[in-house]
N, C-alpha and C positions, 0 to 999 in steps of 0.2 A: 346083649342077654348073657354073655357067657361070665362077664365079671359079677353081676348081682346074683346069680344062681351058686356060682361058686362061693360067694360070700355066705350065703345062706347055708349051703351044705357043708362048708370046710369051717365056719366061723369058730366053734370050741377048738378045734385042733391048731387053727391058724393063731388064736390068742395065747393058747400054751406055748407054741413056738415061739411067738414074738416076745413074749415074756423071757423065755430062755436066751433069745438072741440078745436082749437088752441086759439081762444080768450076766452073760458069759462075754459079751463083746467089750474089748477095752476101750475106755474113753480117752481119745487122744486129745491133746489141748491145741488150742489154735497157736501158730507158730509166732515165736517173737520177730519182730522187725518193724520197720516204718510201715505205714499205711498211706503216705502221701509223699510226693517227692518230684524233682525235676533232672532230668538226665538227658545225655544225647545232644546232638548239634544239629542243625539245618531248620528246616520248615517247622513251626510249632504244631503240635498234635495235643489235644485236652483229652484224656482218657478218664472215664469213670469206670470202676468194676464194682457191680453189686451182686447181691445173693445170699447164698447159705454157706455151709461149712467147707463145701469144695472151693468156693470163690476165696474164703478166708484162708485156706491153705492146710486145712486139717490134713495130717499124713506126713508132714515134714517138719523140720525143726527151725526153719527161718524162713521169712518171707521171700529171701531171694532165690529159694528152690521151689517155691509156691508158685500158683498161677500169676499173682501179679509181678513177681520177679521174673519170671520167665516170660511174660508178655511184654512187660516194658522193657527188658534187655533186649529182646528181639526186636522190637520197634526203634529203640534207640540207636540202631545201627543206620536208620533211615530219617529220623525226625529228632526234634528237640520235644521231649514227652514231658508233659505235666500230668500227673496221675493222683487219683483218690481211690481207696478200697473202702468201700461201704458194705461189710458182709459179717455175717455172725452165725455159729453154729444153732441149728434148730430152725432157721427160719422158712417159713412155708411162703408161698405165692404172696399171700395177704400179708406177712411180716415184712417182705421185702417191699412191697408197694408201700406199706405204712412208713418204713424207714426213710425211702426216696421221697415221700410227700412231706415228711417232718424235718429233712436234712437242710441245711441252710442252703439257699439259692446259690448256685455258681453257674459257671458256662463251659459245656463239655462239646467236643466234636463228636465222638464216639463213647459208646457205653458197650460193655460186655456183661451179659446177663448169665448168672448160674442159678437155677431153681428147678424144683421139682420132685427131687428124692423124698423131701419132708410132707410135700403133697401127696405123695402115693403113700407113705407109711400112715400118714395122719388121716387118709381118705377123704381128701378134698374132693367134691363133687365137681363133675367135669363143666357144668354152667359156671361155677364159682370159678375154677380154674381159668376157663376162657375169658371170663370178666375181669380177673385180677391181671392177667397178661395185658389185655388191652388197655386197663387203667394203668399199669405201669409202663407201658408205650408211650401213652399219653403224658404222664408225668414227666418222663425222661425228656422228651420232645419240648413239652409246654414250659416246664419250671427251668430246665437246665439248657435248652436250645440245642439238644442232642439231635444229630442230623443222620446219624448211622448207628443202629441198635444190632448187637449180635447177640441172639439167644442161642446159648448152648444148648444142644440135644439133652433130652432127660437121659440119665444113664440106663443102660440096658441091665436093670437090676436083677433080670433072672439069670446073669452070670456072675452075681456077687457071691465069692468064695464063703463069705460069712454066714449066707443064709442056707437054712436045710430046705429040703423039698416037703411038703409042696408049698411051703410060704415062699420060696425062691421064684417058683413057677407063677404063682398067684400075684405077689409083687412086680415080677415082670412083665405080667399080662396088664396090669394097670400103668406101669411104667411105658409101655407102648402105646396105649390108648392117650395118655396126656402128651407124649411126643409127638403123636399124630396132630393133635390140636395145637401144638406149639408150630408144627411145620405149617399147618393151614394158616396160621394167624400171620406167618412170617411172608406166605406167599400172597396174601391180600392186604397186608399193610405197607404202605411206602416208606422206605427208608428203614425196614426190619429184614434182617437176614438170619436164616437158620443154619448154624454151625455145627455139623456131625464130624467129629474128630475120629479118623480111622484107628481107634485104639486095637493093637493085636489081641489075640486070644491068648492072654499071657498073664496068669496070675501073679507074676513078679512085678507087675505095673502096679499092683495094688498096695496100698500101705499095710502095717503090721496088722489093723484091726480087720482087714478084708472087705472093707467098705468104702473106704476114701481111697483117692489117687496118692500114689508114690511119687517119688521124684521124677522117674523117667515118664509118667505119664502127664505130669505138670509141664514138664518140659515140651512134650508132644503139642498138648494144648495150647501153650502159650506161642509156639511156632506157627501152629495153624491159625490161631486168631491173628497173629502178627500179619501173616501172610495176606488174609482177607482183608484187613485194615489197611494196609499199604495198597492193595489194589485198588480199594475204592477210593483212597485219595488220590492216587496217580490218575484214575478215570475222571474224578473232579476237576483235577489240573488240567488234563487234555481237553476238558469241554470249556475251559475259559479262555 
């Protein structure tokens, strides 16, 4: 009840603050660099990264500093990684699902998903959010043969330095709700895992816009994602 009541009471002020944030926040480009490739040696691992501007690497200048580069470099210490990045600024869960459903069919072992911020700012309803996550999971498994999906936690927008109060509190509240739904999905869906990266309470980890991850944050995200993926693959090897 808190979210709809807050929307009703604060809407005019929130809309004003939202317009100011969009006007004043620098629009950072997606980084240059490859969006697919092969690297490393050893057992093969086919990786698909899908999502929004954070998945696309906004906040750094090149993909090797972004999520894709950090994750792939960490995995390449253990595996021969074939990877593809399918991400774009502004995508909601519905947009990500549409991109996946129309992308040429391939075969991947693992998918890492980054989604949620644009659903928070775009006020995606929770039923639609839950349905989009379920459909995305089904598409990744059905169309691409993915056996392991890492859903990255929805960022704690209540800590974003670019957001003024009470907009920061309001979006943080919604982000927490959508994040809880994502966690529940991962607990109920086989092959899905919730990835919560323990980012320190340090604004220096953010990009210059105060909204996206910076280089050190991407490195931490990539390291934690790689750790979980390697552990999953090793567990599978032990069972065979």
